[in-house]
C-alpha positions in Angstrom: 0.0 0.0 0.0 1.2 3.4 -0.9 1.7 5.7 2.1 1.4 8.9 0.1 -1.6 9.4 -2.2 -2.4 11.9 -5.0 -5.6 13.7 -4.0 -5.9 16.4 -6.6 -4.1 18.3 -9.3 -3.4 22.1 -9.6 -5.2 23.4 -12.7 -4.4 27.1 -13.1 -3.9 30.4 -11.3 -6.9 32.2 -9.9 -6.9 36.0 -9.2 -3.9 38.1 -8.5 -2.8 36.9 -5.0 -1.3 33.5 -6.0 -4.3 31.3 -5.5 -4.6 28.2 -7.7 -7.6 26.2 -8.8 -7.4 22.6 -7.6 -9.3 19.7 -9.1 -9.8 17.0 -6.4 -9.6 13.4 -7.4 -12.7 12.4 -5.3 -16.1 13.9 -4.5 -15.1 14.1 -0.9 -12.6 16.9 -0.5 -13.2 18.0 3.1 -9.7 16.7 4.0 -8.2 19.6 2.0 -9.5 22.1 4.6 -7.4 20.3 7.3 -4.1 20.2 5.4 -1.2 22.3 6.7 1.5 21.1 4.2 1.4 19.2 0.9 3.9 17.7 -1.5 3.6 18.7 -5.1 4.8 16.3 -7.8 5.3 16.6 -11.5 7.3 13.8 -13.2 10.3 13.2 -11.0 10.3 16.6 -9.4 8.7 17.2 -5.9 8.2 20.3 -3.9 6.8 20.7 -0.3 4.6 23.7 0.3 2.8 25.1 3.3 -1.0 25.6 2.9 -2.1 29.1 3.8 -5.8 28.9 2.8 -8.4 26.6 1.2 -11.8 27.6 0.0 -14.6 26.1 -2.1 -15.1 27.3 -5.7 -17.9 25.6 -7.7 -16.8 22.0 -8.1 -13.2 22.8 -7.5 -11.2 24.3 -4.7 -9.0 27.4 -4.4 -5.7 27.0 -2.5 -3.1 29.5 -1.4 0.4 28.3 -0.6 3.0 30.3 1.3 5.5 31.8 -1.1 3.2 31.6 -4.1 2.0 35.3 -4.2 1.2 36.1 -7.8 -0.4 34.6 -10.9 3.1 34.2 -12.3 4.3 32.2 -9.3 1.1 30.1 -9.5 1.7 29.3 -13.2 4.9 27.4 -12.2 2.9 24.9 -10.2 0.0 24.4 -12.7 -0.3 20.7 -13.6 1.4 19.4 -10.5 -0.3 16.6 -8.4 -1.0 17.2 -4.8 0.3 14.4 -2.6 -0.7 13.8 1.0 0.0 11.1 3.6 -2.6 8.3 3.5 -3.9 9.2 6.9 -4.7 12.8 5.6 -6.4 11.7 2.4 -10.1 11.5 1.9 -11.7 8.9 4.1 -12.9 5.8 2.4 -16.5 4.6 2.6 -17.4 1.0 3.1 -16.2 -1.1 0.2 -14.1 1.7 -1.3 -10.4 1.6 -2.2 -7.9 4.1 -3.2 -7.1 3.9 -6.9 -3.4 4.0 -6.0 -3.8 0.6 -4.3 -5.1 -1.2 -7.4 -1.8 -1.6 -9.4 -0.1 -4.8 -8.3 -3.2 -6.5 -7.2 -3.8 -10.1 -8.4 -7.0 -11.1 -10.1 -8.2 -14.5 -9.0 -10.6 -16.7 -10.9 -11.8 -20.0 -9.4 -9.0 -19.9 -6.7 -6.3 -19.4 -9.4 -4.3 -16.3 -10.0 -5.0 -15.3 -13.6 -3.7 -11.7 -14.0 -2.1 -8.8 -12.3 -3.2 -5.1 -12.5 -0.5 -3.1 -14.1 -2.2 0.3 -14.3 -5.6 2.1 -13.9 -7.2 4.5 -16.3 -10.4 6.4 -16.5 -13.1 4.9 -18.7 -16.4 6.2 -19.9 -18.5 4.4 -17.2 -15.9 3.1 -14.8 -12.2 2.8 -14.1 -10.4 0.4 -16.4 -7.9 -2.0 -15.0 -5.1 -2.8 -17.4 -4.1 -6.3 -16.5 -1.4 -8.7 -17.6 -2.3 -12.3 -17.8 -0.3 -14.9 -16.0 -0.3 -17.5 -18.8 0.9 -15.4 -21.7 1.7 -11.9 -20.5 -1.0 -10.3 -22.8 -2.5 -7.0 -21.7 -6.3 -6.7 -21.3 -8.7 -4.1 -20.0 -11.1 -5.0 -17.3 -13.8 -2.6 -16.2 -13.6 -2.0 -12.4 -17.3 -2.6 -11.8 -17.9 -4.5 -8.6 -20.4 -7.3 -8.8 -20.2 -7.3 -12.6 -16.6 -7.9 -13.6 -14.7 -8.0 -10.2 -15.6 -8.6 -6.6 -14.1 -9.3 -3.2 -11.4 -6.6 -3.4 -9.0 -7.2 -0.6 -6.3 -4.5 -0.4 -4.6 -6.2 2.6 -4.1 -9.5 0.6 -3.6 -7.7 -2.7 -6.3 -9.7 -4.5 -9.6 -9.3 -6.2 -12.0 -11.9 -7.6 -12.5 -11.9 -11.4 -16.1 -12.8 -12.2 -15.8 -13.2 -16.0 -12.8 -15.1 -17.3 -13.7 -14.4 -20.9 -12.5 -10.9 -20.4 -8.9 -12.3 -20.7 -9.5 -14.2 -23.9 
C-alpha cells in the first residue's frame, strides 16, 4: 500500500494573489481544509509547500500556498499533483479503495491467479484496470465494476476476484 496518495491536481492560477484552482480526485474533499502542508509532484520533481488557505469554488477548490503570491508564481505549479500522507487523504466509505492501491493486485478466478493489475485509467463508465495475464503476458482491459466484472477486493491481501474469465481471452 502506498503511504502517500495523490488527492488532486493544480489546474491554473486564480486571481492576483497567488491562489490556484485545484481539481480534487474524489467527490469528498473535506480533507483539503485540514491540510497544513502538501507535497507537489510533476514527473520526478517534488516540492513541499505550506498551505495558507483553502476555499470552495464551484466543483473545484482554491488553494493558497506560502510563497506563491502572484499569478506568475502560481503558473509554475500548474499541472502538479497534490500528494498527502494516506492518513490525511479523503476517508474511504465501506467497500471503497484508493485507486493507487489497485496496481499490483492479483486477479483470482476459481482460486487461481490469472492476472495482475499493471495500471488504472479512467473509462467512460468506470475505471479500467489494465491487467497482464499470468499465462501469456497479454494485456487486457477489465472494467472496475464490482459485482459485474470484479468482486471481493482485498487491499490487505492484494487480491480481487475476477467474475468473468472471458475478459482475458
